[in-house]
C-alpha positions as CSV (number, residue, x, y, z in Angstrom):
1,S,69.4,30.8,-64.1
2,D,69.7,33.0,-60.9
3,M,66.5,34.3,-62.0
4,L,65.0,30.8,-62.3
5,A,66.8,29.6,-59.4
6,L,64.9,32.4,-57.3
7,M,61.8,31.8,-59.1
8,T,61.2,28.3,-58.7
9,G,62.6,29.1,-54.7
10,T,59.6,31.4,-54.7
11,S,57.1,28.9,-55.8
12,K,58.5,26.5,-53.5
13,S,58.1,28.8,-50.5
14,D,54.6,29.9,-51.7
15,K,53.3,26.4,-51.7
16,R,54.9,25.8,-48.2
17,I,53.1,28.8,-47.1
18,K,49.9,27.6,-48.9
19,M,50.3,24.1,-47.4
20,L,51.2,25.8,-43.6
21,S,48.3,28.1,-44.1
22,Y,45.8,25.1,-45.2
23,K,47.0,22.9,-42.1
24,C,46.3,26.1,-39.8
25,F,43.0,26.4,-41.4
26,K,42.2,22.6,-41.2
27,S,43.3,22.5,-37.4
28,W,41.7,25.5,-36.3
29,K,38.6,24.1,-37.9
30,E,39.1,20.7,-36.1
31,Y,39.7,22.9,-32.9
32,L,36.2,24.5,-33.5
33,K,34.5,21.3,-34.1
34,E,36.3,19.7,-31.0
35,R,35.2,23.0,-28.8
36,K,31.7,22.6,-29.8
37,M,31.6,18.9,-29.2
38,K,33.0,19.8,-26.0
39,K,30.1,22.3,-25.2
40,R,27.4,19.7,-26.3
41,L,28.7,17.0,-24.2
42,A,28.9,19.3,-21.2
43,K,25.4,20.4,-21.7
44,I,24.2,16.8,-22.1
45,A,26.4,15.7,-19.1
46,N,24.8,18.7,-17.1
47,L,21.2,17.8,-18.0
48,N,22.0,14.1,-17.1
49,F,23.3,15.6,-13.4
50,I,20.2,17.4,-13.5
51,N,18.0,14.6,-14.5
52,L,19.7,12.5,-11.6
53,L,19.3,15.2,-8.7
54,K,15.9,15.0,-9.7
55,C,15.2,11.6,-10.2
56,K,17.2,11.5,-6.3
57,A,15.2,14.4,-4.9
58,F,11.9,12.8,-5.9
59,L,12.6,9.1,-5.6
60,Q,11.1,8.9,-2.0
61,W,8.3,10.9,-2.8
62,N,7.5,8.9,-6.1
63,N,7.8,6.0,-4.1
64,F,5.6,6.9,-1.7
65,H,3.0,8.2,-4.3
66,R,3.1,4.9,-6.0
67,Q,2.8,3.0,-2.6
68,F,-0.4,5.4,-1.9
69,Q,-1.7,4.9,-5.5
70,Q,-1.4,0.8,-5.2
71,N,-3.3,1.1,-2.1
72,N,-6.1,3.2,-2.5
73,Q,-6.4,1.1,-5.8
74,K,-6.5,-1.9,-3.7
75,E,-9.0,-0.4,-1.1
76,K,-11.2,0.4,-4.0
77,H,-11.1,-3.0,-5.6
78,E,-12.0,-4.3,-2.3
79,R,-15.0,-2.1,-1.3
80,A,-16.0,-3.0,-5.0
81,L,-15.9,-6.2,-4.3
82,K,-17.7,-6.4,-1.0
83,R,-20.4,-4.5,-2.6
84,E,-20.7,-7.4,-5.3
85,I,-20.8,-9.8,-2.6
86,N,-23.6,-7.8,-0.8
87,I,-25.5,-7.8,-3.9
88,V,-25.5,-11.2,-4.9
89,S,-26.2,-12.2,-1.2
90,A,-28.9,-10.1,-1.1
91,Q,-30.4,-11.8,-4.1
92,Y,-29.5,-15.2,-2.6
93,E,-31.2,-14.3,0.5
94,K,-34.4,-13.4,-1.3
95,E,-34.4,-16.8,-3.1
96,I,-33.6,-18.6,0.0
97,Q,-36.7,-16.7,1.7
98,I,-38.7,-17.6,-1.2
99,L,-37.7,-21.2,-1.1
100,R,-38.4,-21.7,2.4
101,E,-41.6,-20.1,2.2
102,K,-42.5,-22.8,-0.2
103,L,-41.3,-25.4,1.7
104,E,-43.2,-24.2,4.6
105,E,-46.5,-24.0,2.6
106,A,-45.6,-27.6,1.4
107,N,-45.3,-29.0,4.8
108,G,-48.2,-27.0,5.7
109,I,-50.2,-28.8,2.7
110,V,-48.5,-32.3,3.3
111,E,-49.6,-32.0,7.2
112,K,-53.0,-31.0,6.1
113,E,-53.3,-34.0,3.9
114,T,-51.8,-36.5,6.5
115,V,-54.0,-35.1,9.2
116,A,-56.8,-35.4,7.1
């Protein structure tokens, strides 16, 4: 019976040792996962910080460049609009000149008929 008690005691202690080693392994694995996650989060935070610095550093330049581009586009649009207005006004000016000439001819014909 002493032998049986000794065997059951050792089997219980073996179970405890196995359970303890399993818990240690599991907690070690969780620690590694947590450490890996912390490294990932630190890397992401560092990238976010770098991007934030880039944004702050280049924000003024970006605003200036955007304003410059908008002004440039506005000037191009205004020049194209003036060019179009000049083309249209030149066409109408020709038509008006032709109509004036025809009016003068018609007035000349009417004056000849009234004189004669």
